[in-house]
GUDREN-539516 format. One line per 2 residues: their letters; for each residue x, y negated, z negated of N, C-alpha, C. Coordinates in steps of 0.05 Angstrom, whole numbers, plus 5000, padded with zeros to 4 digits. Each point is the difference from the previous one (the first is absolute). Layout:
residues N
a> X/Y/Z/X/Y/Z/X/Y/Z  ...
END
This chain:
residues 126
xx> 6727/3270/1458/5022/4995/4982/5008/4970/5002  5003/4987/4978/5007/4972/5000/5030/4996/5004
xx> 5007/4976/5008/5029/4995/5003/5016/5004/4975  4987/4995/4976/5014/5003/4975/5012/5028/4997
xx> 4987/5020/5012/5010/5027/4998/5024/5006/5019  5002/4984/5021/5021/5006/5019/5021/4978/5003
xx> 4995/4977/4990/5018/4978/5003/5018/4998/4975  5025/4995/5005/5019/4996/4978/5003/4970/4995
xx> 4999/4992/4975/5005/4972/4993/5027/4998/4986  5017/4982/5009/5027/4996/4989/5000/4974/4985
xx> 5005/5001/4973/5000/4976/4983/5028/4989/5000  5003/4976/5009/5026/4987/5003/5012/4993/4972
xx> 5026/4995/5000/5014/4992/4975/4990/4975/4987  4988/4982/5016/4990/4975/4989/4976/5004/4981
xx> 4989/5025/5000/4978/5007/4983/5008/5022/4980  4983/5003/4980/5006/5020/4980/4997/5029/5011
xx> 5019/5018/4993/4997/5028/5009/4975/5013/4987  4990/4988/4978/4976/5010/4987/4976/4998/5019
xx> 5001/4981/5019/4978/4997/5019/4996/5025/5016  5022/5013/5008/4997/5025/5015/4986/5022/4984
xx> 5007/5002/4974/4986/5019/4983/4970/4993/4997  4994/4975/4997/4972/4991/4997/4985/5006/5026
xx> 5013/4997/5023/4986/5006/5025/4995/5030/5002  5019/5016/4991/4995/5030/5000/4976/5007/4983
xx> 4996/4986/4978/4977/5004/4983/4974/4994/5015  5001/4981/5019/4977/4994/5016/4996/5019/5023
xx> 5018/5019/5004/4998/5020/5021/5017/4994/5025  5017/4981/4999/5017/4993/5023/5026/5014/4999
xx> 5012/5005/5023/5027/5011/5003/5018/4975/4999  5014/4996/4978/5017/4976/4997/5026/5007/4987
xx> 5021/4986/5007/5025/5003/4987/5015/4973/4999  5017/4998/4981/5016/4975/4997/5024/5002/5019
xx> 5012/4978/5006/5025/4999/5016/5021/5018/4987  5001/4999/4973/5020/5016/4986/4995/5030/5005
xx> 4974/5008/4999/4993/5029/5005/5008/5008/5028  4999/4981/5019/5006/5006/5028/5030/4999/5005
xx> 5016/4994/4980/5029/4998/5003/5009/4975/5014  4983/4979/4998/5006/4975/5014/5007/4977/4981
xx> 5005/5006/4975/5007/4978/4981/5023/4984/5010  4997/4974/5002/5022/4982/5009/5001/4997/5030
xx> 4983/5014/5015/5001/4999/5029/4989/4973/5009  5010/4991/5024/4990/4974/5010/4972/5004/5013
xx> 4987/4979/5005/4972/5001/5010/4998/5015/5026  5019/4997/5018/4999/5014/5026/5002/5030/4996
xx> 5018/5008/4982/5003/5029/4994/4974/5011/4989  4987/4985/4982/4975/5009/4989/4978/5002/5022
xx> 4999/4981/5017/4981/5001/5022/5005/5023/5019  5025/5005/5007/5007/5022/5018/4992/5027/4987
xx> 5005/5003/4974/4993/5024/4985/4969/5004/5001  4986/4978/4996/4971/5000/4999/4988/5007/5027
xx> 5012/4990/5021/4990/5007/5027/5004/5030/5005  5024/5010/4993/5006/5028/5004/4981/5018/4984
xx> 4993/4992/4976/4984/5016/4981/4970/4992/5000  4993/4982/5019/4972/4991/5002/4989/4989/4974
xx> 5017/4985/4986/4992/4988/4974/4992/4971/5003  4982/4991/4984/4992/4972/4998/5015/4988/4977
xx> 5014/4979/5004/5015/4986/4979/4982/4982/4984  5003/5001/4973/4987/4982/4982/5022/4984/4987
xx> 4998/4973/5002/5022/4983/4990/4989/4973/4990  5017/4986/4987/4994/4972/4992/5018/4981/5015
xx> 5017/5011/5018/5020/4986/5014/4990/4990/5027  4997/4973/5003/4990/4989/5024/5017/5005/5025
xx> 5026/5006/4996/5017/5006/5023/4990/5023/5016  4987/5019/4988/4988/5022/5015/4979/4991/5019
xx> 4985/4980/4992/4980/4989/5018/5012/4987/5025  5022/4986/4996/5014/4988/5023/5012/5022/5018
xx> 5012/5020/4988/5010/5022/5016/4978/5014/5016  4977/5004/4987/4978/5013/5014/4991/4982/5024
xx> 4997/4974/4994/4990/4982/5020/5019/4998/5025  5026/4997/4995/5018/4994/5021/5013/5025/5013
xx> 5001/5023/4985/5015/5023/5011/4985/5026/5000  4982/5004/4981/4988/5027/4997/4969/5000/5002
xx> 4988/4979/5011/4971/4998/5002/4989/5024/5015  4981/5013/4987/4988/5024/5012/5014/5026/4995
xx> 5025/4998/4990/5016/5025/4995/4998/5009/4971  4992/4983/4982/5001/5006/4971/4977/4985/4986
xx> 4992/5011/4978/4980/4987/4983/5014/4989/4975  4994/4975/4993/5012/4987/4977/4978/4986/4984
xx> 5000/5005/4974/4981/4986/4983/5017/4982/4981  4994/4974/5001/5015/4981/4983/4981/4991/4978
xx> 5008/5004/4975/4985/4992/4977/5007/4971/4993  4980/4983/4999/5005/4971/4993/4987/4996/4973
xx> 5016/4999/4979/4990/4997/4973/5019/4981/4985  4989/4987/4980/5015/4981/4984/5020/5014/4981
xx> 4991/5021/4988/5017/5016/4982/5006/5027/5013  5025/5007/5001/5008/5025/5013/5002/5023/4980
xx> 4986/4998/4978/4999/5023/4981/4984/5023/5013  5006/5024/4990/4987/5024/5011/4969/4998/4999
xx> 4990/4988/4979/4971/4998/4997/4988/4982/5022  5012/4978/5007/4991/4983/5021/5002/5013/5027
xx> 5022/5015/5004/5004/5014/5025/4978/5021/5004  4994/5015/4978/4980/5020/5002/4972/4988/5005
xx> 4995/4977/4989/4974/4988/5004/4995/4994/5030  5021/4993/5015/4997/4995/5029/4995/5027/5014
xx> 5015/5021/4993/4996/5026/5012/4972/5010/4994  4991/4997/4975/4973/5009/4992/4979/4985/5017
xx> 5004/4974/5004/4982/4984/5016/4999/5011/5029  5023/5006/5012/5001/5011/5027/4987/5027/5000
xx> 5005/5016/4980/4988/5027/4998/4969/4998/4999  4990/4983/4983/4971/4997/4996/4986/4989/5025
xx> 5015/4986/5017/4989/4989/5025/5007/5018/5024  5010/5024/4994/5006/5020/5021/5021/4990/5020
xx> 5015/4980/4994/5020/4989/5019/5023/5020/5003  5006/5016/4980/5023/5018/5002/4992/5026/5016
xx> 4974/5003/5005/4991/5024/5014/4996/4994/5030  5005/4976/5008/4995/4992/5028/5024/5008/5018
xx> 4995/5015/5020/5021/5010/5018/5017/4977/5011  4989/4976/5004/5015/4979/5012/5022/4988/4982
xx> 5001/5008/4975/5022/4989/4983/5027/5012/5008  5000/5022/5014/5026/5011/5009/5016/4981/5018
xx> 4986/4982/5013/5014/4982/5019/4995/4971/4994  4989/4994/4977/4992/4972/4994/5016/4988/4978
xx> 4998/4974/4998/5011/4985/4977/4976/4991/4983  5000/5008/4975/4979/4993/4982/5012/4982/4978
xx> 4988/4977/4996/5008/4983/4978/4977/4998/4981  5005/5007/4974/4978/5003/4981/5006/4987/4974
xx> 4979/4987/4989/5001/4991/4972/4982/5019/4984  4994/4992/4976/4983/5017/4983/4971/4999/5008
xx> 4992/4982/5018/4972/4998/5007/4994/4995/5029  5020/5000/5017/4995/4998/5029/5025/5010/5015
xx> 4994/5008/5025/5022/5008/5017/4995/4994/5029  5021/4998/5016/4996/4997/5028/5019/5019/5015
xx> 4991/5008/5023/5014/5020/5016/5008/4987/5026  5025/5003/5007/5009/4992/5027/5007/5026/5015
xx> 4990/5001/5024/5006/5024/5017/5018/4991/5023  5006/5019/5017/5017/4994/5023/4990/4976/5014
END
């Protein structure tokens, strides 16, 4: 069984909630912050919820990267999308790229920081 079947992905408010629906179409267990009842929550609250629910956060907010690096390294997985346009189509193109490269199925994403564009990504681990 791949991680996509057992890992929950939480799409942050900085991204379109449509992204969670598109991820579901690809076979992932995904929900938006709104669906999780976290609309308007601060970053720390979202991280704590994600740790409790073993969810990997997908965001466009670089602050999550700093929080991971300084406070939560190894406790949470965070994927930061780095794109010029934050429209749903651009966001989905990054997710599709990660999907096609099997990056979302790798067990180590649960504890790593991934920074991805539409054509490359890098992973930082503990």
